[in-house]
C-alpha positions as CSV (number, residue, x, y, z in Angstrom):
1,M,50.8,-59.6,112.7
2,P,50.7,-63.5,111.5
3,L,49.6,-65.9,114.5
4,S,52.0,-68.7,115.5
5,Y,50.9,-71.7,117.8
6,P,52.0,-72.7,121.3
7,Y,53.6,-76.1,121.2
8,R,52.0,-77.5,124.6
9,H,52.2,-77.1,127.9
10,P,55.3,-78.4,130.1
11,G,54.7,-81.6,131.3
12,T,52.9,-83.2,128.6
13,P,55.2,-86.1,127.2
14,L,56.8,-84.9,123.9
15,R,57.1,-87.8,121.9
16,R,53.5,-89.3,122.8
17,G,52.0,-86.1,122.1
18,L,53.5,-85.6,118.5
19,A,52.7,-89.0,117.8
20,A,49.2,-88.9,118.5
21,L,49.4,-85.7,116.0
22,A,51.0,-87.2,113.3
23,A,48.8,-90.1,113.3
24,T,45.8,-88.0,111.9
25,V,46.7,-87.6,108.0
26,L,44.5,-84.8,106.4
27,A,43.9,-83.6,103.1
28,A,44.9,-80.2,103.1
29,G,42.0,-79.0,100.9
30,A,39.7,-80.2,104.1
31,L,41.5,-78.5,106.9
32,V,39.7,-75.7,109.2
33,G,41.0,-72.9,110.8
34,C,43.5,-73.9,113.6
35,S,43.0,-72.7,117.5
36,T,46.1,-71.6,119.4
37,D,46.1,-74.8,121.0
38,D,46.6,-76.8,118.3
39,G,50.7,-76.7,118.5
40,L,53.3,-77.9,116.0
41,A,50.5,-79.6,113.8
42,G,48.3,-76.8,113.6
43,S,50.8,-74.8,112.5
44,V,52.0,-77.3,109.8
45,D,48.1,-77.3,108.8
46,A,47.6,-73.9,108.5
47,F,50.4,-73.6,106.3
48,L,49.2,-76.3,103.8
49,T,45.6,-74.9,103.8
50,G,47.3,-71.3,103.1
51,W,49.6,-72.9,100.2
52,R,46.0,-74.1,98.6
53,S,44.3,-70.8,99.2
54,G,46.6,-68.2,98.6
55,N,46.0,-66.9,102.2
56,L,48.9,-67.2,104.8
57,D,47.8,-64.8,107.3
58,K,47.4,-67.0,110.0
59,V,50.6,-68.6,109.7
60,G,53.9,-67.0,111.3
61,F,57.2,-67.5,108.9
62,V,60.9,-67.0,109.5
63,D,64.0,-67.4,107.1
64,P,66.7,-70.0,108.1
65,T,68.4,-67.0,110.1
66,G,65.6,-66.6,112.1
67,T,64.4,-63.3,110.8
68,R,60.8,-62.8,110.5
69,V,59.2,-63.0,106.8
70,P,55.7,-61.5,105.8
71,A,53.1,-63.9,105.1
72,G,52.6,-62.1,101.7
73,T,56.2,-62.4,100.8
74,V,55.7,-66.1,101.1
75,V,52.3,-66.1,99.0
76,E,54.1,-64.1,96.2
77,E,57.4,-66.4,96.4
78,L,55.2,-69.6,96.3
79,K,53.2,-68.3,93.0
80,A,56.6,-67.2,91.5
81,L,58.6,-70.6,92.2
82,S,55.4,-72.6,91.0
83,G,55.5,-70.8,87.6
84,D,53.2,-72.9,85.3
85,L,52.0,-74.8,87.9
86,A,50.6,-71.6,90.1
87,A,47.0,-71.8,88.9
88,T,46.4,-75.2,90.0
89,P,48.1,-75.6,93.7
90,P,49.2,-79.2,94.6
91,A,47.3,-81.8,96.8
92,L,48.9,-81.5,100.4
93,R,49.1,-83.7,103.4
94,R,51.2,-84.6,106.5
95,V,52.7,-87.9,106.9
96,G,54.5,-89.9,109.6
97,E,55.7,-88.2,112.7
98,A,57.4,-84.9,113.0
99,E,60.9,-85.0,114.8
100,V,61.7,-82.3,117.2
101,T,64.9,-81.3,118.6
102,K,64.9,-78.5,121.1
103,N,63.1,-75.4,119.7
104,L,63.6,-76.8,115.9
105,A,61.1,-79.4,114.4
106,T,60.7,-81.1,111.0
107,T,57.5,-82.7,109.4
108,T,57.4,-84.4,106.3
109,V,54.6,-83.2,103.4
110,D,53.2,-85.0,100.7
111,I,53.2,-83.0,97.5
112,R,51.0,-84.2,94.7
113,W,50.4,-82.1,91.3
114,T,48.1,-83.0,88.8
115,L,49.3,-81.9,85.7
116,P,47.5,-81.0,82.2
117,G,46.9,-84.1,80.6
118,G,45.9,-86.1,83.7
119,A,49.6,-87.0,84.7
120,D,50.5,-87.1,88.5
121,W,53.9,-85.7,89.9
122,A,54.1,-86.7,93.4
123,Y,56.9,-86.6,95.9
124,Q,57.9,-85.6,99.7
125,R,59.6,-82.4,101.2
126,P,60.4,-81.7,104.8
127,V,59.1,-78.7,106.2
128,R,61.2,-77.0,109.2
129,L,59.5,-75.1,112.1
130,R,61.1,-73.1,115.0
131,Q,59.7,-72.5,118.1
132,N,59.4,-68.8,119.3
133,A,61.5,-68.4,122.3
134,G,58.8,-65.6,123.9
135,D,55.6,-67.2,123.4
136,D,56.3,-71.1,122.3
137,R,54.6,-70.4,119.3
138,W,55.7,-72.6,116.1
139,Q,56.7,-70.8,112.9
140,V,57.3,-72.2,109.5
141,I,61.1,-71.6,108.2
142,W,60.2,-70.4,104.4
143,E,63.0,-71.0,102.1
144,P,62.2,-71.9,98.3
145,Q,63.2,-75.9,98.9
146,V,59.9,-76.4,100.8
147,L,58.5,-76.6,97.3
148,H,61.3,-78.4,95.9
149,E,64.9,-79.5,96.5
150,Q,66.3,-77.9,93.8
151,L,64.5,-74.4,93.8
152,T,66.3,-71.3,94.5
153,R,64.9,-67.7,94.8
154,G,64.2,-66.5,91.5
155,D,63.6,-69.9,90.1
156,R,60.1,-71.0,88.3
157,L,58.8,-74.5,87.5
158,T,57.8,-74.4,83.7
159,L,56.1,-77.4,81.8
160,R,57.1,-78.7,78.7
161,R,54.4,-80.8,76.6
162,T,55.4,-83.6,74.2
163,A,53.1,-84.8,71.7
164,A,52.2,-88.6,71.0
165,P,52.8,-90.2,68.1
166,R,49.3,-90.3,66.5
167,A,48.1,-93.6,65.5
168,G,46.2,-94.5,61.9
169,L,43.5,-96.0,60.5
170,L,44.0,-99.3,59.0
171,D,41.9,-101.1,56.8
172,G,40.5,-104.6,56.8
173,A,43.6,-106.3,56.0
174,G,45.5,-104.4,59.1
175,Q,47.6,-102.3,56.8
176,P,47.7,-98.2,57.5
177,I,45.3,-96.4,55.1
178,V,47.5,-93.3,55.8
179,T,51.1,-94.2,55.1
180,P,54.4,-91.6,54.1
181,R,53.6,-90.7,50.4
182,P,55.9,-88.5,48.3
183,V,54.9,-85.0,47.7
184,V,56.2,-81.8,46.0
185,R,56.1,-78.4,47.7
186,I,56.4,-75.8,45.0
187,G,57.2,-72.5,45.7
188,L,58.4,-69.3,44.1
189,Q,61.6,-67.3,44.9
190,P,60.2,-63.4,44.2
191,G,63.5,-62.0,43.3
192,E,63.8,-64.3,40.1
193,I,60.1,-63.1,38.6
194,P,60.3,-60.6,35.9
195,D,56.5,-60.9,35.5
196,V,54.3,-62.1,38.1
197,A,51.0,-61.5,36.4
198,A,52.4,-63.9,33.5
199,L,53.5,-66.3,35.7
200,V,50.3,-66.4,38.0
201,G,48.4,-67.2,34.5
202,R,50.6,-70.2,33.4
203,L,50.6,-71.8,36.9
204,D,47.1,-71.4,37.5
205,A,46.6,-73.0,33.7
206,A,49.0,-75.9,35.0
207,F,47.1,-76.5,38.0
208,R,43.4,-76.7,36.2
209,A,44.9,-79.2,34.1
210,V,45.5,-81.9,36.8
211,R,43.6,-85.0,36.7
212,P,41.4,-85.8,38.7
213,P,40.9,-82.0,39.5
214,I,42.8,-80.6,42.6
215,S,40.0,-80.3,45.2
216,P,40.0,-77.6,46.4
217,P,41.0,-75.7,43.4
218,V,44.4,-73.8,44.0
219,D,43.6,-70.0,44.9
220,L,46.2,-68.0,43.5
221,A,44.3,-64.5,44.3
222,D,46.6,-63.5,46.9
223,L,50.0,-64.6,45.5
224,P,51.1,-61.6,43.7
225,Q,50.6,-59.7,47.5
226,R,52.4,-62.3,49.2
227,L,55.4,-62.3,46.7
228,R,55.4,-58.6,47.1
229,D,55.3,-58.7,50.8
230,A,58.3,-61.4,51.0
231,D,62.2,-61.1,50.7
232,P,63.7,-61.3,47.1
233,D,65.5,-64.7,48.2
234,A,62.5,-66.3,50.3
235,F,60.7,-69.7,49.5
236,V,56.9,-68.6,49.1
237,E,54.8,-71.7,49.1
238,V,52.2,-72.2,46.7
239,V,50.7,-75.5,46.9
240,T,51.8,-79.0,47.8
241,L,51.1,-81.7,45.3
242,R,51.0,-85.3,45.4
243,D,54.3,-86.8,43.4
244,E,51.5,-88.2,40.7
245,A,49.6,-84.8,40.3
246,Y,53.1,-82.7,40.1
247,R,54.3,-85.2,37.3
248,Q,51.5,-84.3,35.3
249,I,52.6,-80.8,34.9
250,R,56.1,-80.9,36.0
251,S,57.1,-80.0,32.3
252,R,54.9,-76.8,31.9
253,I,56.2,-75.6,35.3
254,Y,59.7,-76.7,36.0
255,D,61.4,-73.9,34.0
256,L,59.1,-71.2,34.8
257,P,61.0,-68.3,36.4
258,G,61.3,-68.2,40.1
259,T,60.1,-72.0,40.4
260,K,61.2,-73.9,43.5
261,F,60.6,-77.6,44.4
262,R,60.9,-79.3,47.3
263,A,60.3,-83.2,47.6
264,E,59.2,-84.4,50.8
265,K,57.1,-87.2,52.2
266,L,53.5,-86.5,54.0
267,D,51.1,-88.9,56.0
268,L,48.6,-89.4,53.4
269,A,45.6,-92.0,52.0
270,P,46.5,-94.0,48.8
271,T,44.7,-91.2,46.7
272,R,43.6,-87.5,47.5
273,E,39.5,-88.4,47.6
274,F,39.8,-92.1,49.1
275,A,37.1,-92.4,51.4
276,R,37.7,-88.5,52.5
277,A,34.1,-87.8,54.2
278,L,34.3,-91.1,55.7
279,L,37.6,-90.9,57.2
280,G,38.1,-87.2,57.8
281,T,41.1,-85.3,58.0
282,V,44.1,-84.5,60.3
283,D,44.8,-81.0,60.7
284,P,47.0,-78.7,63.0
285,A,44.5,-77.7,65.9
286,Q,42.3,-74.6,64.7
287,A,41.1,-71.5,66.8
288,D,37.9,-73.4,67.4
289,D,39.8,-76.3,69.0
290,L,41.7,-74.9,71.4
291,A,39.1,-72.3,72.4
292,A,36.8,-75.4,73.0
293,H,39.1,-77.6,74.7
294,P,42.0,-75.8,76.2
295,D,42.8,-78.5,78.2
296,R,43.3,-81.1,75.7
297,Y,45.0,-79.0,72.7
298,T,47.6,-76.8,72.1
299,K,49.0,-74.9,69.3
300,G,50.8,-77.2,67.1
301,D,48.8,-80.6,67.6
302,L,47.3,-82.5,65.2
303,V,43.4,-83.1,65.4
304,G,40.8,-84.9,63.9
305,H,38.2,-83.3,62.1
306,G,35.0,-85.0,60.7
307,G,34.6,-88.9,60.1
308,L,36.5,-91.7,61.9
309,Q,39.3,-89.0,62.5
310,G,37.2,-86.6,64.6
311,R,35.1,-89.5,66.2
312,Y,37.9,-91.4,67.5
313,D,40.6,-88.3,67.7
314,E,41.2,-89.4,71.6
315,R,41.8,-92.8,70.8
316,L,44.4,-91.9,67.9
317,R,46.1,-89.0,69.2
318,G,47.0,-90.8,72.6
319,T,48.1,-88.9,75.4
320,P,50.9,-86.0,75.5
321,G,53.9,-86.3,77.6
322,T,54.7,-83.7,80.4
323,T,58.0,-82.5,81.5
324,V,58.2,-80.1,84.5
325,E,61.7,-78.2,84.2
326,I,63.3,-75.7,86.5
327,R,64.4,-72.4,84.5
328,R,66.8,-70.0,86.4
329,P,67.6,-66.7,85.3
330,T,70.5,-65.6,83.4
331,P,72.5,-62.4,83.7
332,E,71.4,-61.1,80.3
333,G,67.9,-61.3,81.4
334,G,66.5,-64.5,80.0
335,S,66.2,-67.9,81.6
336,T,67.8,-71.3,81.2
337,V,66.6,-74.9,82.1
338,V,68.7,-76.0,84.8
339,T,67.2,-79.5,85.4
340,E,64.4,-81.8,84.6
341,A,62.2,-82.4,87.9
342,F,59.7,-84.6,86.3
343,R,59.0,-86.5,83.2
344,H,56.0,-88.3,82.0
345,E,56.3,-90.0,78.5
346,P,53.5,-89.7,76.0
347,G,51.3,-92.5,75.6
348,P,51.3,-93.4,71.8
349,G,47.8,-93.4,70.2
350,Q,46.0,-96.8,69.2
351,P,45.1,-97.5,65.8
352,V,41.5,-97.8,64.5
353,R,40.6,-100.7,62.3
354,T,38.1,-100.7,59.5
355,S,36.8,-102.9,57.5
356,L,37.8,-100.9,54.0
357,D,39.1,-102.6,51.0
358,V,41.8,-100.4,49.3
359,A,41.2,-102.0,45.8
360,T,37.4,-101.5,46.3
361,Q,37.7,-98.0,47.2
362,N,39.7,-97.1,44.7
363,A,37.6,-98.6,42.1
364,A,34.4,-96.6,44.3
365,D,36.3,-93.4,44.1
366,G,37.2,-93.8,40.2
367,A,33.8,-94.5,39.1
368,L,32.4,-91.3,41.0
369,R,35.5,-89.2,39.9
370,G,33.7,-87.2,36.7
371,E,30.2,-87.1,38.6
372,K,30.0,-83.5,39.6
373,R,26.3,-83.7,40.7
374,R,26.5,-84.8,44.6
375,S,26.5,-88.6,44.4
376,A,27.7,-91.7,46.6
377,L,28.8,-95.5,46.3
378,V,28.7,-97.7,49.1
379,A,29.8,-101.4,48.7
380,V,29.4,-104.2,51.2
381,R,30.9,-107.7,51.4
382,V,27.9,-110.2,51.2
383,S,29.4,-112.9,53.1
384,D,29.9,-111.0,56.2
385,G,28.6,-107.3,55.9
386,A,31.7,-105.5,55.8
387,V,32.1,-102.3,54.2
388,L,34.4,-102.3,51.4
389,A,34.0,-98.7,50.0
390,A,32.3,-95.6,51.2
391,A,32.6,-93.2,48.1
392,N,31.5,-89.6,48.0
393,G,31.6,-88.0,44.5
394,P,33.2,-84.5,44.3
395,G,29.7,-82.7,44.4
396,A,29.1,-83.8,47.7
397,A,31.6,-81.2,49.4
398,G,32.8,-83.5,52.2
399,E,29.5,-84.8,53.3
400,N,29.4,-88.6,53.9
401,L,26.1,-89.0,51.7
402,A,27.0,-92.5,51.3
403,F,26.0,-93.3,55.0
404,T,23.6,-90.0,56.0
405,A,21.8,-89.2,53.1
406,Q,17.9,-89.2,53.6
407,V,16.2,-89.5,50.2
408,P,13.7,-91.6,48.5
409,P,14.7,-94.8,47.0
410,G,12.5,-94.8,44.0
411,S,12.1,-98.0,42.0
412,T,15.2,-99.5,43.8
413,F,12.5,-100.1,46.9
414,K,11.0,-102.4,44.5
415,T,13.1,-105.2,45.8
416,V,11.7,-104.8,49.2
417,S,7.9,-104.3,47.6
418,A,8.2,-107.4,45.3
419,L,9.8,-109.7,48.5
420,A,6.6,-108.7,50.7
421,L,4.3,-109.7,47.9
422,L,6.5,-112.9,47.0
423,D,6.3,-113.6,50.9
424,K,2.1,-113.1,50.9
425,G,2.0,-115.5,48.1
426,A,0.3,-112.0,46.1
427,V,2.5,-113.1,43.0
428,T,4.9,-115.6,41.7
429,P,7.6,-114.4,38.9
430,Q,5.1,-115.9,36.0
431,T,1.9,-114.2,37.5
432,I,0.2,-111.9,34.6
433,V,0.0,-108.2,36.3
434,D,-1.3,-105.4,33.9
435,C,1.4,-102.5,33.2
436,P,-0.6,-99.8,31.8
437,R,0.4,-96.1,31.0
438,T,-1.3,-94.6,34.1
439,S,-2.9,-95.7,37.2
440,V,-4.9,-93.5,39.2
441,V,-5.5,-94.2,43.0
442,D,-7.9,-91.7,45.2
443,G,-7.6,-89.2,42.1
444,R,-3.9,-89.2,42.0
445,A,-2.5,-90.6,38.8
446,F,0.8,-92.7,39.0
447,K,2.8,-93.0,35.7
448,N,5.4,-94.9,34.3
449,S,8.7,-93.3,33.3
450,D,8.4,-91.9,29.7
451,D,4.9,-92.8,29.8
452,F,5.6,-96.4,28.5
453,V,3.2,-99.3,28.5
454,L,3.7,-102.9,28.7
455,G,0.4,-104.3,29.1
456,K,-0.5,-107.7,30.5
457,V,3.0,-109.2,31.0
458,P,4.4,-111.7,33.7
459,F,5.4,-109.8,37.1
460,R,9.0,-110.7,36.4
461,T,8.7,-108.5,33.3
462,D,7.0,-105.7,35.5
463,F,10.0,-105.5,37.8
464,A,12.6,-105.9,35.0
465,K,11.3,-102.9,33.1
466,S,10.3,-101.4,36.3
467,C,6.7,-100.9,35.8
468,N,5.5,-98.1,38.5
469,T,1.7,-99.0,37.8
470,A,2.0,-102.8,38.4
471,F,3.2,-102.2,41.6
472,V,0.7,-99.4,42.3
473,A,-2.2,-102.0,41.5
474,L,-0.4,-104.5,43.8
475,A,0.0,-102.2,46.7
476,P,-3.4,-102.6,48.5
477,Q,-2.3,-106.4,49.1
478,L,0.5,-105.3,51.3
479,G,-1.7,-103.2,53.7
480,P,-0.7,-100.0,55.5
481,D,2.3,-101.5,57.4
482,G,3.4,-104.8,55.2
483,L,6.1,-102.6,53.5
484,A,7.5,-101.6,57.0
485,A,7.4,-104.9,58.3
486,T,9.2,-106.6,55.1
487,G,11.7,-103.5,55.2
488,R,12.8,-104.4,59.0
489,T,13.7,-108.1,58.1
490,L,16.1,-106.5,55.5
491,G,17.7,-104.1,58.2
492,L,15.7,-101.0,57.3
493,E,14.9,-98.6,60.5
494,G,17.4,-100.8,62.6
495,S,19.7,-99.2,65.3
496,W,22.8,-100.2,63.6
497,D,26.2,-99.7,65.7
498,L,28.9,-99.7,63.3
499,G,31.3,-97.0,64.5
500,A,30.0,-94.3,62.4
501,D,26.8,-92.2,62.1
502,V,24.4,-93.7,59.4
503,F,20.8,-93.5,58.6
504,T,19.0,-96.8,58.2
505,G,16.0,-95.7,56.8
506,K,12.5,-94.7,57.4
507,V,9.9,-96.5,55.8
508,S,5.9,-95.6,55.3
509,T,3.5,-97.0,57.4
510,G,-0.2,-96.2,58.2
511,G,-1.2,-94.5,55.3
512,G,-3.9,-94.4,53.2
513,P,-4.3,-95.9,49.7
514,T,-2.6,-93.3,47.9
515,E,0.6,-93.2,50.4
516,Q,0.4,-97.1,50.1
517,A,0.5,-96.9,46.5
518,A,3.6,-94.3,46.4
519,A,5.4,-96.4,48.9
520,A,5.4,-99.3,47.2
521,I,7.5,-97.3,44.3
522,G,9.8,-96.1,46.8
523,Q,8.3,-92.8,46.9
524,G,6.0,-91.1,49.6
525,T,7.4,-90.6,53.3
526,T,9.8,-93.5,52.5
527,V,13.5,-92.3,52.7
528,V,16.8,-94.5,52.8
529,S,20.7,-94.1,52.6
530,P,22.8,-95.6,50.6
531,L,24.5,-97.5,52.9
532,A,20.8,-98.9,54.1
533,M,19.8,-100.1,50.5
534,A,23.2,-101.8,50.0
535,G,22.6,-103.5,53.3
536,V,19.1,-104.6,51.9
537,T,20.7,-105.8,48.6
538,A,23.5,-107.6,50.5
539,A,20.5,-109.4,52.7
540,V,19.0,-110.7,49.6
541,A,22.0,-111.9,48.4
542,R,22.8,-113.9,51.3
543,G,19.3,-114.8,52.4
544,R,19.4,-112.9,55.7
545,F,19.9,-109.5,57.0
546,E,23.2,-108.9,58.7
547,Q,24.5,-105.5,60.1
548,P,27.3,-103.8,57.8
549,K,30.8,-103.8,59.7
550,L,32.8,-100.9,59.5
551,V,35.0,-100.1,62.4
552,L,36.3,-103.8,63.7
553,D,38.6,-102.4,66.5
554,P,37.6,-101.1,68.8
555,A,34.5,-103.2,68.1
556,P,31.1,-101.2,68.3
557,A,29.4,-102.0,71.7
558,A,25.8,-102.7,70.5
559,P,25.7,-103.7,66.7
560,A,22.2,-104.9,65.5
561,A,21.6,-108.5,65.9
562,A,21.0,-110.6,62.5
563,G,17.7,-110.8,61.1
564,P,16.0,-114.3,60.5
565,P,16.4,-116.3,57.5
566,L,14.2,-115.0,54.6
567,R,11.8,-117.3,53.0
568,A,14.0,-119.4,50.5
569,E,11.1,-119.6,48.1
570,S,11.1,-115.6,47.7
571,V,14.7,-114.8,47.6
572,A,15.0,-117.5,45.0
573,A,12.5,-115.8,43.1
574,L,13.4,-112.2,43.6
575,K,17.1,-113.5,42.6
576,T,15.6,-114.2,39.4
577,M,14.1,-111.2,38.6
578,M,17.0,-109.1,39.8
579,R,19.2,-110.9,37.4
580,E,16.4,-110.6,34.7
581,V,16.8,-106.8,35.2
582,V,20.1,-106.9,33.9
583,T,19.7,-109.4,31.1
584,A,16.4,-107.8,29.7
585,G,15.7,-104.9,31.7
586,T,16.7,-101.2,32.6
587,A,20.2,-102.1,33.4
588,K,21.4,-104.2,30.3
589,A,24.4,-102.0,30.0
590,L,25.8,-104.1,32.6
591,A,25.2,-107.4,31.1
592,D,28.4,-107.7,29.2
593,V,30.5,-106.9,32.3
594,P,33.1,-109.2,33.1
595,G,33.7,-111.0,36.3
596,G,30.4,-112.8,37.0
597,Q,26.9,-112.3,36.8
598,V,25.4,-109.0,38.2
599,Y,22.1,-108.9,39.9
600,G,20.3,-105.6,40.6
601,K,17.6,-102.8,40.4
602,T,17.4,-99.2,38.9
603,G,15.9,-96.6,40.5
604,T,14.4,-93.1,39.7
605,A,13.0,-91.5,42.7
606,E,10.9,-88.1,42.3
607,Y,12.0,-85.8,45.3
608,D,9.3,-82.9,45.0
609,D,6.0,-82.6,43.4
610,D,7.6,-81.9,39.9
611,P,8.2,-85.4,38.1
612,A,11.2,-84.1,35.9
613,H,13.0,-83.7,39.2
614,T,14.3,-87.1,40.1
615,H,17.7,-88.7,41.8
616,A,19.0,-91.7,40.2
617,W,19.7,-95.1,41.7
618,F,21.4,-98.5,40.9
619,V,21.7,-101.4,43.6
620,G,23.0,-104.7,42.8
621,W,25.8,-107.1,43.5
622,R,28.2,-109.0,41.8
623,G,29.9,-112.3,43.6
624,D,30.5,-111.4,47.0
625,V,30.0,-107.4,46.5
626,A,26.8,-105.9,47.1
627,F,26.8,-102.1,46.4
628,A,24.4,-99.2,45.9
629,V,25.0,-96.2,43.5
630,F,23.2,-92.7,44.5
631,V,23.4,-89.6,42.1
632,E,21.5,-86.8,43.2
633,Q,19.1,-84.9,40.8
634,G,20.7,-87.7,38.4
635,G,17.5,-87.9,36.4
636,S,17.2,-91.3,34.6
637,S,19.3,-94.1,36.1
638,T,20.4,-95.6,32.7
639,A,21.8,-92.3,31.8
640,S,23.7,-92.0,35.5
641,A,23.9,-94.4,38.0
642,V,24.2,-97.4,35.9
643,P,27.3,-96.1,33.9
644,I,28.7,-95.1,37.4
645,A,27.8,-98.9,38.1
646,E,29.5,-100.3,35.2
647,R,32.8,-98.2,36.0
648,F,32.8,-99.7,39.6
649,L,32.6,-102.9,38.3
650,R,34.9,-103.2,35.4
651,A,37.6,-101.3,37.8
652,L,37.0,-104.1,40.3
653,R,38.3,-107.1,37.8
């Protein structure tokens, strides 16, 4: 039988004793078992402890008429009434002084729920007790209103979640990158299609004609089965296209039997490929999201995946709102909401401002659009280091090669080697340096692309024509660590904090003569990313290293410090040589690009032991825009990377 508790012995001052008890306010979770001398306060404390633990065997209960109520019944009713909140009992504590009138007492209890999402719902309720005439023990008067004033038997508390408005990613001008844009949902009505196979074939041909190609391609393999399974008058969706893509093929599909079209607007970036790998995507919560974070996401939530959308998902999505409702059963066997007990409004997400420039990003995406090999183009503003574009070609399959590729830089690294040689006074642009067909270092042969030979020519010509053997001959003057030291003054190997993952390079150091020779021409163990080389190029253009900037708000906590000013004479000489690459060297295709003088350096980088296997590079700048182009397995840079650079620069006019 449940225990109740004696109030106190006759003769003890009633009000003084109750005041002393009420002055001690205890959190229910910290309460311990009560002795039979604890009286009224002990009965209340035992009830609060048992409420949280689910064990009320030490508490006596009666209903408002005085009829005994089993403790187990109270446990079950508390659980049923708590409904969606039953798994997380509230924090409970007594407050104030109890009021006692003869054999009845009332004490106030503070009830505080922590709701999903972190919202607090707090309120106070009176708990009534009756003193048993037979043994002076206090028993709790059980009624649903103890839990909430508007609850009756059979009711339950339910939670309703309201998603917060998701904030957007902003460009460098503070404008939303993703905005509502017109789309067309293309669907089919099964009952109007006489020949499914013929229709599917014509749709497939039309979708393949869209330029740029739809990525991923529209898969129609299961469409016949979906049509068979659907009602004759159903709208079976095939694909949703941006309006500009739909208009390309409208005349080919509009009059096909069974086709239906719905014009809508969706939140989209300016183009389908716009900085896609960098920005990431926003999709309905997937099974993996729900399993990994059941307390954060619920079905139907929008979740950022990859890129900045994933990295800043918590900031962008805001905090969901929570409403506690009281539901009451209906005679028909259902339930209805009778009142709203509590509401916590959603907190809108906060935008993330980037440095991206829409026009530059569009130009970069367009330059890579036709490149099927894995490729990247990243552009940085020289004056302040702002990342203006981070494009990855279709072959990158969602990987942000622009920031995270770890590949040899090839002859683009001769910008670093040349700067190191100029700083040491080992050469000037006019110094004659021999360029033979082959140079052998410790038994390893180094040769020029296509086995060309220049003979004894000024160093500026060796640089413009990208003579490997000339740089191999000069490598000993740099020593085992000279390249790494110069690379660090240009930002390589630095700890960059720009709000996204980035590989800042690893420069060969401490190697023997063969490794030093390979490093001087961007081979060996030296690896970089396109963004790292764009940072190097921008540093040369401005005369000092400045860490590239991507996320402006919230500002990264620990960006790399600016580098020291580069030696002015060396930088001036290097700029002259990089201009000659375009006017008389390996990048002459850029000589007539309008919009200002182009400076640069081509690069062909071997990535294994087969000299025929090479990546293609071009780094350079025009005006205030420095950039790097990378094409994996691109072969000759003049045949792949330079044409991409040309398309990019012409689009920027």
